[in-house]
N, C-alpha and C positions, 0 to 999 in steps of 0.2 A: 715334512716335519711341521707340526702345528705350534704356532707361537702362543705363548701365554700372555694375552693382551692385558689381562687384569694385573699381572705382575709388572708388566712394562709401565702401565699407567701409574701404579703405586710407587714405582721406582723413580719416576721422572723427578719429583721434588727432592728425593734423597740424593740423587746424582747431581742435581742442580746445586745443592749445598756444597757438594764436593767440588763442583766446577768453580764456585765463587772462591773457595780456598785456593784452587789452582791459579785463578786470575790474580788474586791478591799476592800470592808468592811470586808469580811471574812478573807482575808489575813492579814490585819492590826490588826484586832481583835485577830487573832490567835497568831501573834507575841507578842502582849501585854499580851495575856493569858499565853503564854509560859514563858515569862520573869517573870511575877508576880507569875505564878504557880510554877516555879522552886524555886523562893525565898521562897514561902510559904511551898513548900515541904521540903526544907532544914530546915526552921524554925520549922516545925512540929516535927523534930527530935532534936530540941534544948534541952539543959539541963535545960533551964528555964521553969518552970511550967507556968508562966504567958504568955510567948510567945506561948507555945503550946496551952494554953486555947484560946488565941486570934485567932490563926489560926483555931482551931476547931470551934469557934463561927462563923467565916466568912464562912467556908466551909458548916456548917450546915444551915446558912441563905441562901446561894446560892442554895444548894441542896433542901432546904425545901420550896422555893418560886418559883412561875412560872416565866419563862423568860419574859413573857409579863409584869408582875408587875415590874420587874427589869428595863425594858425599860421605863415604865412610871415614875419610881422613878428618873431615870437619866434625862429624858426629861422634866418632869413637876415639880418634887420636887426640883431639884437642883436650878432652878431659884428663888425659895423662899429664898434661902440663898445667892443669888447674883451670882450664877454660871450659865450663859446662854450659851448653846452650840447649834450650828447649827444641823439640823437633822442628817446629815451624821456622824458627830463626836459623837453625842449622841448615835447613833446606834453602832458605833465602840466601844465606852467605855462600853456600856451596854453589848454587846456581849463579849468583852474582859474580863470584870470582871466576867461574868458568866463562861467563859471558864477557868479562873484562878482557880475558886473553884473546878472544876472537875480535872483539870490538876495537882493541888497540891496533890490530892490523888493519881493520877497516878504516879507522881514523888516519893511520899512517899513510895508507894508499890514497885516501881522499886528499890529505895535505900535500902529498908529493905530486898529485895530478894537476895542481894549479900551475898555470904558466909561470915560468921562472922570472919573467919580466915583472910580475907583480911584486915579488920579494925584492928584486933589484931596485924597483922604483921606491919601495918603502925604505930600503936601506939608504937610498940617495938623499932622503929627506931627514935622515938622522934616527930612524927607528932602530931599536936593538933587536937582537935575534928573537928573544922571547916575545917581544911586542909584535913582531911580524907574524909569529905563529898564532898568537892569541887574537889579534885584531885584524889581520889581513887574510891569512890562509884558512884559519878555522871556520870563520863565517861562510866563506866561499865554498868550502868543501861539503857543506851540509846537504846540498842537493845530490852530490855523489854518494854521500854516506848513508842517506836515508833508506834506499832499497835494501842494501845488505844488512843494515841495522834492524830493519823490520823482519828480515829472514832470521836473524839471530833471536828476535823476540819469539817468532814462531817455533824455533828450535827449543827455546826455553819452555814454552808451554808444553810441547811434546815431551821434553826431557824431564819435566816435573813429575811425570808418571813414576820415575825411579824413586821418588821420595816415599813411595808407599812402603819401601823396604825398611824405612826408619819410622814407620807408623804415622806419617803425616796424613791427615784425613783429607787428601785431595781427591780428585775425580776417580782415579783408578782405585785408590784405597776404599772409597765409598762403594764402588762397584763390587770389590772383593767382599766387603761386609754383607752386601745383599746376597751375593752368591753363596756365602757361607751359611746363610739362613734358609734360602729357598732352593739351592742346588739347581740353578738354571743359568749356567754360564753363557749359553748361546744368546739368549735374549739380552742379558745384561751387557755382554761385551759388544754386541751390535749397537746398543744404546750408547755405551761409552764412546765407541768409534764415531757415532753420529755427533755427539757433543764436541769431540775434538775437531771433527771435520768442519762443523759450522763455525767454531771459534777461529780456526785457522783461516777459513774463507773470509770471515769478517775482518781479520787482521790484514790479510792480503789486499782486500778492497780498500781499507783505510790507508794502507801504504801508497796505493796508486792515487788515491784522492789527495793525500798530503803532497805527493810528488808534483802533482799538477798545480797545487797552490803555492808551492815554494817559488820565490822569484828566480828568474834566470840571470845569473851574474854575467 
């Protein structure tokens, strides 16, 4: 099979524009997921059984339903209750809420991995439960949390391809637009795969670099 190199060359900047949207969505969604995931992770260690149950129910829902269905719920179901979101922000929120469910478990595992003596020492000097979580356990858990959190970011980048179904002009949707005009799926999908591969490889390298830079507690 002969590749159409002219098409590939002309498609590179078009797909690059889609990749920028993919990175924007994934970055904002990851920040949302980290913030909400950290709160949920802390709440999962709450002394309140009701709070722990609510967190568990949310995490089970996120982990037990496909990301595509969650995207549809945000984009198509929320307007039924008066919440209308543009495609871009619907994608960000859907990915962010999905990431939060997984990140909350990552934070919970990181917090519980810290030696119990740390919490007991903090308690002995008068620190309260929430202060121990925020000021003692959470900072020390960062080194443990970083690798799986980066894996979640990688999953977000790949999962963002599903946003093409709600017409978000990310990398996959940009490729579909080129294919619709030129009818050359082989070349374009190979190029899309290369973009994703290079992006994921860069994120994996960044994760290893940050892990080396973090202080060992």
